[in-house]
Structures are given as structure tokens and as C-alpha cells.
PLY file of the C-alpha trace (Angstrom):
ply
format ascii 1.0
element vertex 168
property float x
property float y
property float z
element edge 167
property int vertex1
property int vertex2
end_header
139.93 65.76 95.58
143.71 65.69 96.00
143.99 68.33 93.27
141.35 70.48 94.99
143.26 70.28 98.26
146.22 71.85 96.47
144.12 74.58 94.81
141.98 75.62 97.79
143.45 76.68 101.14
143.06 74.25 104.00
140.60 75.04 106.81
141.86 75.35 110.40
142.86 72.19 112.29
139.89 70.34 113.79
137.44 71.67 111.19
136.08 69.22 108.66
135.47 70.00 105.02
134.19 68.57 101.80
135.50 69.61 98.44
134.53 68.81 94.90
133.63 70.17 91.52
130.11 71.39 90.73
129.39 72.75 87.25
133.15 72.87 86.49
133.90 75.08 89.50
136.04 74.05 92.46
134.51 74.58 95.84
135.09 73.73 99.45
132.38 73.64 102.08
133.67 74.16 105.59
131.93 71.94 108.12
132.24 73.14 111.68
132.31 70.44 114.34
128.78 69.63 115.43
127.49 69.27 118.92
125.57 66.06 119.30
121.87 66.80 119.02
118.98 64.40 119.37
117.04 66.30 116.68
117.92 66.70 113.04
117.92 70.35 111.95
115.32 71.19 109.30
116.72 72.32 105.96
115.47 74.45 103.09
116.43 72.85 99.77
118.23 75.12 97.34
117.11 73.30 94.23
120.72 73.14 93.01
121.47 69.58 91.94
124.29 68.14 94.02
124.51 71.10 96.40
121.80 70.03 98.84
123.36 66.62 99.38
126.65 68.31 100.26
124.91 70.55 102.80
122.77 67.96 104.59
119.67 68.86 102.57
120.10 72.59 101.96
120.27 75.73 104.06
119.03 75.99 107.65
115.71 77.89 107.59
115.59 81.64 108.27
119.33 82.11 107.74
121.37 84.62 105.81
123.81 82.94 103.44
126.61 84.66 101.58
127.55 83.24 98.20
131.02 84.49 97.30
133.25 83.93 94.31
135.05 85.60 91.44
133.30 86.87 88.32
131.98 84.05 86.16
131.72 81.44 88.91
127.92 81.23 88.73
126.81 83.23 91.79
123.95 84.96 89.98
122.83 81.74 88.31
122.92 79.86 91.64
120.89 82.65 93.27
118.23 82.75 90.55
117.89 78.96 90.52
117.44 79.09 94.31
114.61 81.63 93.90
112.93 79.75 91.04
113.02 76.45 92.94
111.43 78.06 95.98
108.72 79.75 93.92
107.85 76.70 91.80
108.31 73.75 94.14
107.93 75.09 97.68
105.35 77.88 97.36
107.97 80.40 98.53
107.84 83.60 96.46
111.22 85.26 95.93
112.78 88.61 95.16
115.98 89.19 93.20
117.33 92.64 94.07
119.76 93.77 91.41
121.97 96.71 92.24
123.87 96.79 88.93
121.99 95.41 85.97
118.59 96.22 84.55
115.88 93.74 85.69
114.76 93.07 82.10
118.35 92.13 81.16
118.57 89.71 84.06
115.28 88.03 83.13
116.32 87.83 79.49
119.76 86.37 80.32
118.42 83.84 82.84
115.52 82.76 80.59
117.87 80.53 78.59
117.98 78.09 81.54
114.32 77.14 81.06
113.18 77.86 84.62
110.05 79.71 83.47
111.08 83.12 84.80
108.54 85.04 82.72
105.69 82.90 84.06
106.92 83.24 87.64
107.16 87.04 87.29
103.72 87.25 85.62
102.25 85.05 88.38
103.81 87.25 91.08
105.89 84.34 92.39
109.18 86.05 91.47
110.13 89.70 91.34
113.30 91.28 89.96
113.76 94.84 91.17
116.43 97.53 90.96
115.92 100.02 93.79
117.42 103.50 93.97
120.96 103.32 95.35
121.44 106.94 96.39
120.12 106.55 99.92
120.24 103.43 102.05
116.86 104.20 103.67
115.24 104.36 100.23
116.85 101.08 99.14
115.81 99.37 102.38
112.23 100.66 102.10
111.94 99.49 98.47
113.02 95.97 99.41
110.73 95.86 102.46
107.76 97.06 100.38
108.38 94.38 97.76
108.67 91.68 100.45
105.33 92.79 101.91
103.66 93.06 98.48
104.65 89.54 97.46
104.82 87.77 100.80
108.36 86.79 99.80
110.14 83.99 101.67
113.40 84.12 99.70
115.56 87.15 98.97
118.70 87.61 96.88
120.73 90.83 96.82
123.24 90.96 93.99
125.92 92.21 94.28
125.97 92.46 98.03
129.22 94.46 97.91
127.16 97.55 97.03
125.37 97.28 100.40
128.66 97.21 102.28
129.55 100.61 100.81
126.88 102.20 103.01
128.75 101.07 106.12
132.31 102.12 105.27
0 1
1 2
2 3
3 4
4 5
5 6
6 7
7 8
8 9
9 10
10 11
11 12
12 13
13 14
14 15
15 16
16 17
17 18
18 19
19 20
20 21
21 22
22 23
23 24
24 25
25 26
26 27
27 28
28 29
29 30
30 31
31 32
32 33
33 34
34 35
35 36
36 37
37 38
38 39
39 40
40 41
41 42
42 43
43 44
44 45
45 46
46 47
47 48
48 49
49 50
50 51
51 52
52 53
53 54
54 55
55 56
56 57
57 58
58 59
59 60
60 61
61 62
62 63
63 64
64 65
65 66
66 67
67 68
68 69
69 70
70 71
71 72
72 73
73 74
74 75
75 76
76 77
77 78
78 79
79 80
80 81
81 82
82 83
83 84
84 85
85 86
86 87
87 88
88 89
89 90
90 91
91 92
92 93
93 94
94 95
95 96
96 97
97 98
98 99
99 100
100 101
101 102
102 103
103 104
104 105
105 106
106 107
107 108
108 109
109 110
110 111
111 112
112 113
113 114
114 115
115 116
116 117
117 118
118 119
119 120
120 121
121 122
122 123
123 124
124 125
125 126
126 127
127 128
128 129
129 130
130 131
131 132
132 133
133 134
134 135
135 136
136 137
137 138
138 139
139 140
140 141
141 142
142 143
143 144
144 145
145 146
146 147
147 148
148 149
149 150
150 151
151 152
152 153
153 154
154 155
155 156
156 157
157 158
158 159
159 160
160 161
161 162
162 163
163 164
164 165
165 166
166 167
């Protein structure tokens, strides 16, 4: 952890943090000071071994979470494992929206992890789509239609940077 403190910038004073190595990648999770609450906040497990324990059990429900990092840090793999875990273990269908790669390439590349992607896609528990990028309204409608069709509870948009281009 001392080495990680040198590699990763320090958070502001008064803000806690945890740092470590997960799958050979350095990370730091910023922990904002909590207000004392008599109730424990429910969490949605990610299915990523080691991650949920660092985040008090996973993500808060119904939240938008940004996964950021340089190329090769495992963002896409993390996202797909999150979707597969939800579909298999929690009865939460998921959609992986790819804005760069072909859906068949993503399924083929991720199949080596043994998560049963083909079965999840065939069983309509997981969908990998590549909507038209020329108009934001068209992209948005494609994603909304797929959410409605599947009853999806989990959504990944990769890479999200393409979405930000519509707002510049």
C-alpha cells in the first residue's frame, strides 16, 4: 500500500480511501465521509471477486457508476462480468451497448472467461447491441427499446466517451 500511495494521487484532506491491487492493476477507491445512519444502505453485488468487499457489498442500487481507466486496465471485462453476474445469479437481465466493436467480436472475445455468454444471449438474459451513432435520438431510442424488450436491470455503455461527444 505504501507503493500505491506513491503511484496514485492522494485524495483531499478529510477524505478516506482504500487502495490495493486487483487483477494486477492498482486502484484507489475514494470513500467520502459518511453521515451516521441507523440503517445500512442496500447494495447490488458486482460479482467481481474482491471488489464488493472493498465497496461495502457492491454498488448502491439504481445508481450510475463510471468505470474509468487507461486502455488495457480491464474496464470492458469488469463491465461484462458485472452483467453476467446479474443475469445468472440475481435474475437481472443486462445490456452491453458497444459503440465501437462488433457485438459478435465482443461475445467471442469475452467467451474465453467461461461466463456462459452464448447461453445468456440465447436465453435473452444478456444482449450485446451496437446502435447507430449518427443521431443521438436514434441511439437513445435503440437502447430504450432493448431495455423494454428484455426488462433489463443492468446497462453498460462502452465506451462512454462516445456519448459525451453529443454534448460538446
